[in-house]
Backbone as CSV, one residue per row, in Angstrom:
resi,resn,N_x,N_y,N_z,CA_x,CA_y,CA_z,C_x,C_y,C_z
1,MET,2.242,10.904,15.500,2.928,9.713,14.378,2.118,9.836,13.334
2,ILE,2.921,9.946,12.312,2.205,10.157,10.696,2.515,8.910,9.986
3,ILE,1.765,8.652,9.358,1.764,7.553,7.735,2.444,7.915,6.776
4,THR,3.087,7.375,6.035,3.562,7.812,4.796,3.422,6.587,3.901
5,THR,2.473,6.975,2.584,2.599,5.756,1.778,2.136,6.408,0.351
6,THR,2.298,5.375,-0.481,1.863,5.581,-2.036,0.822,5.446,-2.476
7,ILE,-0.027,6.243,-3.151,-1.231,5.619,-4.047,-1.626,6.245,-5.252
8,ILE,-1.881,5.022,-6.129,-2.292,5.336,-7.354,-3.571,5.151,-7.501
9,HIS,-4.600,5.292,-8.486,-5.806,5.222,-8.478,-5.785,3.770,-8.903
10,GLN,-6.885,2.918,-8.371,-6.852,1.450,-8.657,-8.441,1.370,-8.417
11,LYS,-9.593,1.697,-9.754,-10.651,1.927,-9.559,-11.355,0.481,-8.692
12,GLN,-10.831,-0.541,-8.808,-11.657,-1.634,-8.094,-11.334,-1.778,-6.765
13,ARG,-10.421,-0.908,-6.195,-9.900,-0.983,-4.685,-10.139,0.056,-4.174
14,VAL,-10.923,0.998,-4.637,-10.916,2.648,-3.648,-11.684,2.373,-2.424
15,ASN,-12.574,1.505,-2.333,-13.283,1.318,-1.224,-12.135,0.756,-0.137
16,GLU,-11.254,-0.123,-0.499,-10.225,-0.625,0.404,-9.277,0.284,1.057
17,LEU,-8.862,1.194,-0.060,-7.775,1.966,0.253,-8.479,3.205,1.207
18,LEU,-9.625,3.716,0.880,-10.234,4.370,1.437,-10.593,3.919,3.112
19,THR,-10.834,3.034,3.204,-10.866,2.424,4.377,-9.798,2.535,5.334
20,CYS,-8.626,2.008,4.465,-7.227,1.979,5.334,-7.202,3.276,5.894
21,ILE,-7.084,4.505,5.066,-7.146,5.738,5.554,-7.880,6.339,6.560
22,LYS,-9.487,6.017,6.633,-10.189,6.746,7.808,-9.881,5.740,8.848
23,LYS,-10.116,4.407,9.015,-9.645,3.641,10.082,-8.322,3.978,10.850
24,ASN,-7.439,4.249,9.951,-5.890,4.520,10.773,-5.684,5.933,11.155
25,LEU,-6.344,6.693,10.592,-6.370,7.783,11.279,-7.355,8.377,12.178
26,ALA,-8.035,7.088,12.574,-9.238,7.204,13.950,-8.243,6.887,15.347
27,ILE,-7.045,6.165,14.839,-6.090,5.458,15.903,-5.588,6.848,16.646
28,ASP,-5.417,7.018,17.843,-4.957,7.943,18.841,-3.781,8.363,18.494
29,ILE,-2.701,7.700,18.186,-1.597,7.773,17.871,-1.209,8.342,16.915
30,ILE,-2.305,8.299,15.927,-1.735,8.732,14.623,-2.496,10.291,14.312
31,ASN,-1.645,10.994,13.908,-2.145,12.247,13.472,-2.134,12.649,12.387
32,LYS,-1.629,11.986,11.148,-1.614,12.521,9.918,-1.080,11.398,8.891
33,TYR,-1.754,11.632,7.685,-1.131,10.935,6.332,-0.349,11.653,5.471
34,VAL,0.615,11.363,5.243,1.450,11.776,4.116,1.225,10.991,2.675
35,ILE,0.494,11.539,1.903,-0.049,10.752,0.733,1.010,11.283,-0.571
36,PHE,2.014,10.227,-0.842,2.372,10.686,-2.010,1.900,9.878,-3.490
37,TYR,1.157,10.820,-4.052,0.186,10.757,-4.828,0.172,10.597,-6.403
38,GLU,0.185,9.388,-7.216,0.775,9.506,-8.161,-0.629,9.556,-9.191
39,LYS,-0.694,10.778,-9.579,-2.154,11.464,-10.226,-1.995,11.132,-11.748
40,LYS,-3.317,10.978,-12.040,-3.461,10.386,-13.607,-4.561,11.214,-14.059
41,PRO,-5.167,11.482,-15.109,-6.066,12.455,-15.552,-7.617,12.000,-15.148
42,GLU,-7.610,10.506,-15.278,-8.671,9.889,-15.025,-9.347,9.571,-13.691
43,ASP,-8.819,9.842,-12.642,-8.912,9.587,-11.517,-9.492,11.077,-10.300
44,ILE,-9.953,11.939,-10.916,-10.597,13.043,-10.632,-11.527,12.868,-9.278
45,THR,-12.149,11.645,-9.274,-13.389,11.404,-8.431,-12.597,10.791,-7.459
46,PHE,-11.548,9.595,-7.505,-10.870,9.411,-5.977,-10.286,10.564,-5.555
47,LEU,-9.594,11.437,-6.158,-8.674,12.397,-5.154,-9.939,13.448,-4.653
48,GLU,-11.079,13.862,-5.126,-12.115,14.320,-4.494,-12.127,13.373,-2.786
49,LEU,-12.354,12.384,-3.205,-12.576,11.563,-1.867,-11.732,11.888,-0.992
50,LEU,-10.582,11.754,-1.076,-9.343,11.948,-0.638,-9.144,13.113,-0.072
51,LYS,-9.415,14.270,-0.711,-9.432,15.764,0.126,-10.450,15.741,0.611
52,LYS,-11.362,14.760,1.117,-12.202,15.071,2.449,-11.871,14.556,3.501
53,PHE,-10.867,13.919,3.547,-10.255,13.439,4.863,-9.406,14.764,5.307
54,ASP,-9.602,15.148,6.710,-8.715,16.187,7.210,-7.231,15.543,7.509
55,ASN,-6.102,16.185,7.980,-5.059,15.593,8.294,-4.300,14.795,7.367
56,LEU,-4.274,15.453,5.805,-3.945,14.686,4.948,-2.992,15.634,4.346
57,ASP,-1.599,15.180,3.941,-0.455,15.990,3.103,-0.479,15.310,2.019
58,ILE,-0.812,15.723,0.901,-1.025,15.074,-0.319,0.004,15.424,-1.178
59,VAL,1.175,14.862,-1.755,2.285,15.100,-2.418,2.172,14.650,-3.913
60,TYR,1.663,15.613,-4.742,1.552,15.383,-6.068,2.786,14.878,-6.902
61,ILE,2.647,13.773,-7.548,3.684,13.448,-8.347,3.320,12.818,-9.846
62,ASP,4.262,12.489,-10.851,3.673,11.819,-11.664,4.319,10.940,-12.454
63,PHE,5.269,9.937,-11.125,6.217,8.926,-11.201,5.724,7.967,-9.973
64,ARG,6.292,6.977,-10.034,6.492,6.173,-8.962,7.651,6.550,-7.965
65,PRO,7.439,7.101,-6.857,8.519,7.448,-6.024,9.322,6.363,-5.399
66,SER,10.722,7.063,-5.431,11.149,5.933,-4.900,11.246,6.220,-3.135
67,ILE,11.861,5.148,-2.215,11.896,5.434,-0.809,12.679,6.583,-0.315
68,LYS,13.964,6.643,-1.124,14.614,7.547,-0.891,14.241,8.894,-1.360
69,TYR,13.614,9.176,-2.136,12.804,10.340,-2.719,11.610,10.914,-1.275
70,MET,10.767,9.656,-1.033,9.958,10.243,0.108,10.688,10.473,1.560
71,ILE,11.559,9.897,1.744,12.378,10.143,2.913,12.791,11.433,2.905
72,GLU,13.789,11.752,1.990,14.045,13.293,1.815,12.947,14.216,1.893
73,TYR,11.692,14.071,1.487,10.650,15.058,1.756,10.271,14.993,3.013
74,LEU,10.303,13.718,3.635,9.981,13.934,4.823,10.880,14.257,6.027
75,ASN,12.186,13.798,5.864,13.228,14.899,6.868,13.234,15.978,6.648
76,LYS,12.699,16.647,5.324,12.781,18.127,5.343,11.496,18.862,6.236
77,HIS,10.438,17.932,5.995,9.336,18.646,6.391,8.474,18.086,8.009
78,TYR,9.316,16.848,8.420,8.424,16.261,9.030,9.684,15.922,10.131
79,LYS,10.582,16.671,10.310,11.785,16.543,11.285,10.959,16.342,12.461
80,ASN,11.715,15.330,13.557,11.332,15.022,15.011,9.923,14.203,15.139
81,GLN,9.030,13.976,14.162,8.085,13.145,13.988,8.619,11.459,13.971
82,THR,7.742,10.723,14.681,7.917,9.154,14.376,6.972,8.813,12.910
83,CYS,7.642,8.072,12.148,6.973,7.956,10.885,6.548,6.833,10.703
84,ILE,5.521,6.287,10.278,5.488,4.493,9.836,5.141,4.748,8.161
85,LEU,6.323,4.336,7.601,6.490,3.926,6.275,5.420,2.551,5.802
86,THR,4.558,2.347,4.627,3.491,1.538,4.955,3.064,1.650,3.327
87,ASN,2.607,0.425,2.648,1.892,0.126,1.813,0.369,0.696,1.915
88,SER,-0.222,1.118,0.929,-1.231,1.788,1.234,-2.558,1.014,1.598
89,ASP,-2.323,-0.367,1.137,-3.545,-1.083,2.077,-3.365,-2.092,3.104
90,ILE,-2.771,-1.313,3.936,-2.298,-1.847,5.061,-3.106,-1.196,6.234
91,LEU,-4.164,-2.015,7.026,-5.149,-1.279,7.916,-4.400,-1.915,9.317
92,PHE,-4.438,-0.665,9.942,-3.897,-1.025,11.624,-5.032,-0.813,12.344
93,ASP,-4.755,-0.969,13.747,-5.826,-0.804,15.040,-5.113,-0.598,16.304
94,ASN,-6.123,-0.454,17.161,-5.714,0.513,18.439,-4.460,-0.361,19.199
95,THR,-3.911,-1.385,18.872,-2.646,-1.967,19.267,-1.443,-0.771,19.079
96,PHE,-1.456,0.117,18.219,-0.622,0.748,17.438,-0.452,1.781,18.771
97,ASN,-1.336,1.861,19.835,-1.202,2.873,20.878,-0.365,2.662,21.844
98,LEU,0.083,1.041,21.581,1.173,0.793,22.730,2.608,1.123,21.986
99,LEU,2.634,1.785,20.965,3.864,2.014,20.507,4.629,3.452,21.142
100,GLN,3.557,4.139,22.040,3.596,5.431,22.490,4.828,5.592,23.450
101,ASP,5.374,4.175,24.303,6.351,4.133,24.975,7.416,3.747,24.621
102,VAL,7.527,3.190,23.488,8.625,2.868,22.914,9.679,3.821,22.463
103,ASP,10.977,3.819,22.590,12.004,4.494,22.460,12.685,4.385,20.960
104,PHE,12.095,5.329,20.060,12.336,4.737,18.758,13.687,5.754,18.599
105,ASN,14.560,6.168,19.600,15.757,6.446,19.589,16.641,5.434,19.348
106,LYS,16.409,4.468,19.914,17.013,3.266,19.874,16.957,1.848,18.961
107,CYS,15.958,2.303,18.399,15.424,1.309,17.557,14.311,1.497,16.601
108,SER,14.074,0.804,15.797,13.182,0.879,14.733,12.072,-0.283,14.578
109,ILE,11.019,-0.292,14.072,10.207,-1.536,13.762,9.960,-1.798,12.282
110,ALA,10.540,-3.352,11.887,10.085,-3.553,10.744,8.714,-4.710,11.041
111,LEU,7.226,-4.591,10.461,6.670,-4.983,10.941,5.438,-6.030,10.029
112,THR,5.479,-7.647,10.339,4.945,-8.376,9.366,3.668,-8.350,9.373
113,ARG,2.894,-8.478,8.480,1.490,-7.968,8.163,0.625,-9.378,8.538
114,TYR,-0.183,-9.244,8.737,-1.203,-10.204,8.593,-2.377,-10.443,7.568
115,ASN,-2.762,-11.608,7.029,-3.501,-11.940,5.972,-5.025,-12.061,6.295
116,VAL,-6.103,-11.711,6.149,-7.087,-12.340,6.502,-7.471,-13.753,5.589
117,LEU,-7.827,-14.597,6.535,-7.757,-16.164,6.128,-8.767,-16.305,4.870
118,SER,-9.770,-15.713,5.018,-11.271,-15.952,4.368,-10.919,-15.322,2.725
119,HIS,-9.546,-14.272,2.802,-9.086,-13.991,1.380,-8.287,-14.565,0.959
120,THR,-7.959,-15.463,1.817,-6.551,-16.114,1.011,-7.093,-17.780,0.887
121,ASN,-7.897,-18.292,1.487,-8.457,-19.630,1.190,-8.619,-19.943,0.006
122,LYS,-9.680,-19.203,-0.436,-10.100,-19.245,-1.700,-9.181,-19.307,-3.055
123,PHE,-7.743,-19.221,-2.635,-7.126,-19.329,-3.669,-5.888,-20.708,-3.145
124,ASN,-6.499,-21.171,-2.691,-5.655,-22.513,-1.911,-3.971,-22.244,-1.720
125,PHE,-3.788,-20.937,-0.928,-2.856,-20.820,-0.857,-2.334,-21.163,0.503
126,ASN,-1.889,-22.231,0.624,-1.357,-22.508,2.248,0.152,-22.492,2.083
127,TYR,0.662,-21.751,3.591,1.739,-21.098,3.714,1.757,-21.403,5.194
128,ALA,2.837,-21.390,6.272,2.997,-21.065,7.401,2.853,-19.692,7.868
129,GLY,2.079,-19.857,8.939,2.015,-18.400,9.818,1.653,-18.493,11.024
130,HIS,1.548,-17.277,11.895,0.876,-17.361,12.955,-0.357,-16.833,12.763
131,THR,-1.212,-17.396,13.483,-2.799,-17.314,13.484,-3.442,-16.771,14.428
132,ILE,-4.425,-15.941,14.364,-5.122,-15.822,15.759,-6.594,-15.352,15.218
133,ASN,-7.481,-15.374,16.315,-8.920,-14.639,16.211,-9.035,-13.321,16.563
134,TYR,-9.344,-12.527,15.602,-9.076,-11.100,15.508,-11.091,-10.633,15.464
135,ASN,-10.909,-9.870,16.671,-12.382,-9.256,16.551,-12.393,-7.864,16.341
136,TYR,-13.264,-7.501,15.285,-13.169,-6.510,14.636,-14.900,-5.768,14.438
137,HIS,-15.189,-4.965,15.372,-16.359,-4.329,15.034,-17.689,-5.339,15.160
138,ASP,-17.401,-6.153,16.260,-18.459,-7.139,16.893,-17.697,-8.039,16.097
139,ALA,-17.294,-8.603,14.987,-17.236,-9.658,14.266,-15.979,-10.132,14.605
140,THR,-15.799,-11.375,14.392,-14.550,-12.515,14.666,-14.090,-13.478,13.395
141,PHE,-12.779,-13.037,12.957,-12.498,-13.583,12.130,-11.139,-14.152,12.338
142,LYS,-10.296,-14.933,11.337,-8.923,-15.465,11.526,-8.052,-14.695,10.925
143,ILE,-7.038,-14.169,11.199,-6.023,-13.274,10.676,-4.684,-14.304,10.730
144,LYS,-3.853,-14.426,9.768,-2.578,-15.017,9.694,-1.095,-14.228,9.092
145,THR,-0.417,-14.212,9.918,1.078,-13.879,9.802,1.323,-14.329,8.173
146,MET,2.060,-13.239,7.280,2.442,-13.750,6.047,3.860,-14.695,6.242
147,HIS,3.656,-15.755,6.587,4.851,-16.518,6.838,5.586,-16.388,8.308
148,THR,6.411,-16.958,8.625,6.983,-17.221,10.344,8.375,-16.533,10.364
149,ARG,8.843,-16.213,9.339,10.573,-15.753,9.673,10.687,-14.591,9.748
150,GLY,9.705,-13.706,9.648,9.777,-12.033,9.521,9.900,-11.650,8.208
151,GLN,9.261,-12.507,7.173,9.203,-11.806,5.854,8.225,-10.701,5.648
152,SER,7.662,-10.713,4.474,6.478,-9.943,4.040,6.091,-8.719,4.974
153,ILE,7.291,-7.756,5.365,7.247,-6.700,6.125,6.519,-5.554,5.263
154,ASP,5.291,-5.174,6.036,4.508,-3.957,5.107,4.357,-2.815,5.836
155,ALA,5.272,-2.577,6.882,5.291,-1.532,7.744,6.523,-1.430,8.308
156,TRP,7.201,-0.024,8.360,8.411,0.325,9.197,8.245,1.379,10.157
157,ILE,8.752,1.382,11.124,8.489,2.597,12.023,9.563,3.220,12.498
158,PHE,9.672,4.692,12.287,11.232,4.878,12.901,11.049,6.570,13.203
159,ASN,12.159,7.078,13.660,11.933,8.453,13.716,12.643,9.293,12.921
160,LEU,12.233,10.687,12.433,12.496,11.223,11.325,13.647,12.173,12.356
161,PRO,14.205,12.983,11.864,15.147,12.608,10.351,15.824,11.058,10.192
162,LEU,15.358,10.333,9.413,15.948,9.210,9.077,17.263,9.347,8.404
163,LYS,18.621,9.098,8.900,19.993,8.757,8.474,20.004,7.774,7.179
164,HIS,20.036,8.185,5.970,20.162,7.622,4.636,21.476,7.880,3.695
165,ASP,22.056,8.676,4.207,23.456,9.019,3.405,24.327,7.643,2.965
166,ASN,24.506,6.641,3.912,25.312,5.196,4.052,24.254,3.863,3.682
167,ILE,23.318,4.154,3.141,22.290,2.848,2.747,21.523,3.421,1.481
168,ASP,21.062,2.339,0.958,20.397,2.240,-0.225,19.152,1.909,-0.137
169,ILE,18.304,2.927,-0.141,16.950,3.098,-0.328,16.399,3.505,-1.592
170,ASP,16.837,3.655,-2.712,16.533,4.090,-3.935,15.779,3.390,-4.771
171,PHE,14.921,2.496,-4.132,13.971,1.616,-5.212,12.609,2.151,-4.448
172,PRO,11.514,1.714,-5.186,10.244,1.824,-5.074,9.591,0.889,-3.505
173,LEU,8.559,1.369,-3.073,8.178,0.684,-2.234,7.445,-0.309,-2.636
174,GLY,7.300,-1.314,-2.065,6.186,-2.349,-2.495,6.410,-3.372,-3.225
175,THR,7.747,-3.522,-3.835,8.204,-4.358,-4.886,8.680,-5.697,-4.060
176,TYR,8.255,-6.469,-5.137,8.449,-8.089,-4.513,10.255,-8.355,-3.911
177,ASN,9.952,-8.562,-2.651,11.364,-8.736,-2.021,11.956,-7.655,-1.725
178,GLY,11.830,-6.059,-2.010,12.208,-5.159,-1.653,11.811,-5.209,-0.034
179,ASP,10.830,-5.664,0.682,10.674,-5.418,2.011,12.085,-6.088,2.517
180,GLY,12.436,-7.229,2.457,13.248,-7.925,3.041,15.114,-6.962,2.806
181,TYR,15.118,-6.519,1.584,16.145,-5.549,1.524,16.384,-4.686,2.068
182,LEU,14.946,-3.794,2.359,14.630,-2.647,2.833,15.061,-2.623,4.502
183,ASN,14.641,-3.946,5.338,15.382,-4.235,6.692,16.806,-4.029,6.688
184,TYR,17.229,-5.046,5.641,18.987,-4.916,5.609,19.345,-3.877,5.675
185,GLN,18.988,-2.775,5.178,19.305,-1.452,4.886,19.140,-0.704,6.016
186,LEU,17.914,-0.382,6.639,17.850,-0.032,7.947,18.448,-0.512,8.914
187,SER,18.961,-1.902,9.240,19.746,-2.590,9.989,20.942,-1.943,10.101
188,ILE,21.558,-1.384,9.255,22.752,-0.889,9.059,22.951,0.530,10.455
189,ASN,21.712,1.331,10.425,22.085,2.013,11.606,21.002,2.079,12.688
190,THR,20.173,0.642,13.027,19.586,0.702,13.821,19.039,-0.394,14.175
191,LYS,18.683,-0.766,15.403,18.190,-2.375,15.743,16.682,-2.568,15.499
192,LEU,16.343,-3.210,14.844,14.757,-3.334,14.176,14.458,-4.848,15.137
193,PHE,13.293,-4.376,15.217,12.294,-5.328,15.972,11.051,-5.728,15.256
194,ASN,10.582,-6.802,15.229,9.116,-6.891,14.902,7.916,-7.670,15.861
195,PRO,7.123,-6.883,16.578,6.333,-6.958,17.491,4.786,-7.647,16.952
196,VAL,5.163,-8.516,16.019,3.835,-8.734,15.374,3.118,-9.714,16.046
197,TYR,3.493,-10.146,17.476,2.485,-11.073,18.207,1.444,-9.650,19.075
198,ASP,2.026,-8.523,19.078,1.042,-7.503,19.764,0.949,-6.115,19.003
199,ILE,1.373,-6.205,17.885,0.868,-4.934,16.901,0.578,-5.487,15.657
200,ILE,-0.980,-5.001,15.439,-1.623,-5.492,14.204,-1.528,-5.211,13.275
201,SER,-1.398,-5.247,11.915,-1.425,-4.822,10.753,-1.767,-5.571,9.638
202,ILE,-3.317,-5.411,8.760,-4.123,-6.357,8.277,-3.960,-5.913,6.610
203,HIS,-3.486,-7.067,5.846,-3.622,-6.834,4.551,-5.096,-6.824,3.979
204,LEU,-5.496,-5.511,3.784,-6.710,-5.526,3.076,-6.884,-5.412,1.481
205,HIS,-7.418,-6.578,1.040,-7.244,-6.770,-0.380,-7.709,-8.069,-0.613
206,LYS,-9.337,-7.732,-0.832,-10.342,-9.246,-0.819,-9.715,-9.845,-1.995
207,LYS,-9.416,-9.462,-3.236,-9.303,-10.238,-4.396,-7.534,-10.446,-4.530
208,TRP,-7.033,-10.152,-3.275,-5.165,-10.363,-4.057,-5.180,-11.938,-3.934
209,ASN,-4.650,-12.346,-4.998,-4.007,-13.686,-5.068,-2.574,-13.770,-5.127
210,PRO,-2.233,-14.372,-4.047,-0.845,-14.834,-3.488,-0.135,-15.426,-4.636
211,ASN,-1.000,-16.292,-5.527,-0.103,-17.169,-6.216,0.158,-16.481,-7.671
212,SER,-0.389,-14.946,-7.493,0.290,-14.098,-8.692,1.755,-13.598,-8.491
213,TYR,2.445,-14.086,-7.395,3.753,-13.684,-7.073,4.534,-14.702,-8.171
214,ASN,4.164,-16.210,-8.332,4.723,-17.072,-9.083,5.181,-16.292,-10.753
215,ASN,4.175,-15.358,-11.155,4.124,-15.047,-12.325,5.048,-13.414,-12.668
216,ILE,5.092,-13.166,-11.682,5.528,-11.586,-11.756,7.018,-11.598,-12.642
217,ASN,7.284,-10.744,-13.168,8.332,-10.462,-14.691,9.044,-9.455,-14.046
218,HIS,10.556,-9.943,-13.574,11.164,-8.992,-12.638,12.034,-8.204,-13.917
219,SER,11.071,-7.135,-14.413,11.925,-6.035,-15.266,12.638,-4.633,-14.416
220,SER,13.142,-3.450,-15.197,13.269,-2.746,-14.555,12.405,-1.594,-13.319
221,ARG,11.135,-2.165,-14.099,9.751,-1.863,-13.340,10.032,-2.133,-11.909
222,THR,9.798,-3.415,-11.465,10.126,-4.118,-10.319,11.315,-4.210,-9.549
223,PHE,12.610,-3.742,-10.217,13.677,-3.625,-9.793,14.053,-5.407,-9.345
224,TRP,15.630,-5.224,-9.616,16.712,-6.092,-9.303,16.323,-7.497,-8.213
225,LYS,15.827,-8.427,-8.899,15.504,-9.604,-7.736,16.552,-10.049,-7.223
226,LYS,17.662,-10.163,-8.000,18.933,-10.590,-7.494,19.542,-9.950,-6.402
227,LYS,19.773,-8.498,-6.638,19.957,-7.502,-5.546,19.371,-7.499,-3.943
228,TYR,17.838,-7.929,-4.653,17.235,-7.956,-3.040,17.579,-9.038,-2.371
229,ILE,17.267,-10.350,-2.902,17.692,-11.639,-2.567,19.075,-11.552,-1.735
230,GLN,19.853,-11.158,-2.390,21.509,-11.232,-1.996,21.268,-10.570,-0.249
231,HIS,20.607,-9.463,-0.289,20.729,-8.777,1.212,19.497,-8.731,1.908
232,GLU,18.335,-10.129,1.700,17.337,-9.988,2.181,17.384,-10.201,3.829
233,LEU,16.789,-9.269,4.801,17.096,-9.730,6.268,15.559,-9.898,7.016
234,PRO,15.232,-11.105,7.375,14.021,-11.481,8.015,14.242,-10.731,9.363
235,ILE,13.371,-10.213,9.818,13.153,-9.592,11.512,12.542,-10.780,12.391
236,PRO,12.745,-11.613,13.205,12.244,-12.631,13.979,11.214,-11.639,14.651
237,PHE,9.734,-12.853,14.976,8.953,-12.273,15.742,9.336,-11.951,17.062
238,CYS,8.634,-10.885,17.494,8.526,-10.272,19.158,7.436,-10.191,20.157
239,HIS,7.505,-9.788,21.196,6.740,-8.954,21.583,6.851,-7.817,21.962
240,ILE,6.211,-6.732,22.290,6.350,-5.572,22.589,7.310,-5.186,23.499
241,LYS,6.998,-5.887,24.584,7.821,-5.919,25.880,9.600,-5.958,25.646
242,GLN,9.774,-6.709,24.539,11.421,-6.484,24.364,11.941,-5.258,23.702
243,LEU,11.152,-4.478,23.301,11.602,-3.185,22.794,12.189,-2.141,23.487
244,PRO,12.966,-1.187,23.423,13.432,-0.147,24.601,12.353,0.609,24.704
245,LYS,12.443,1.016,26.193,11.206,2.014,26.449,11.725,3.195,26.480
246,LYS,10.923,4.443,26.449,11.485,5.785,27.003,11.558,5.705,28.254
């Protein structure tokens, strides 16, 4: 299984991004990262840190890639692999090893993320979500899904090659409301499940202020808010046992 993401250098978040890569590559079922790296002249040091990891395929670009651009590369170079398309600040854990029995010829996954409550509470951000006590390296803390209706999908899992000639995926990963729109597009060709009760993905962003969403200006950079919302598809929470098995 491979992880695919985009990265652009953010000086204040280097440790978070490197932590996600290191921890995710340590999961048994994960064997490679494919990183679409938007290179800038000032990020040489960060790039050298990335190169220290084994099992990285760094695709150098000078623009923010669309999902279509990424998928076309993956279909060509990683045919017959199972792919996790995700934002760069999403931390997985060993629950992902449960996916080895899932038949991805019969379904795909759209996975809602968890937030670390201690990160969001400081911004007085109150919202509905599924909360659990999470154990990580001998520490226990609370994490909470971003909402309850199957929104805030930050990881999609599917087999390659991904059929895309009849769907619209020509927009960037990680744009506001784009996840629900991507859910809808993928659902045209496959059954989507959201086994968030058993498969854990955590948004690792200590200084993330969720209230900043209220101030987003939907320009051509963040793409068509109206188009996203017209076709937004939440994916209901479920357990891994509900997915088709090999």
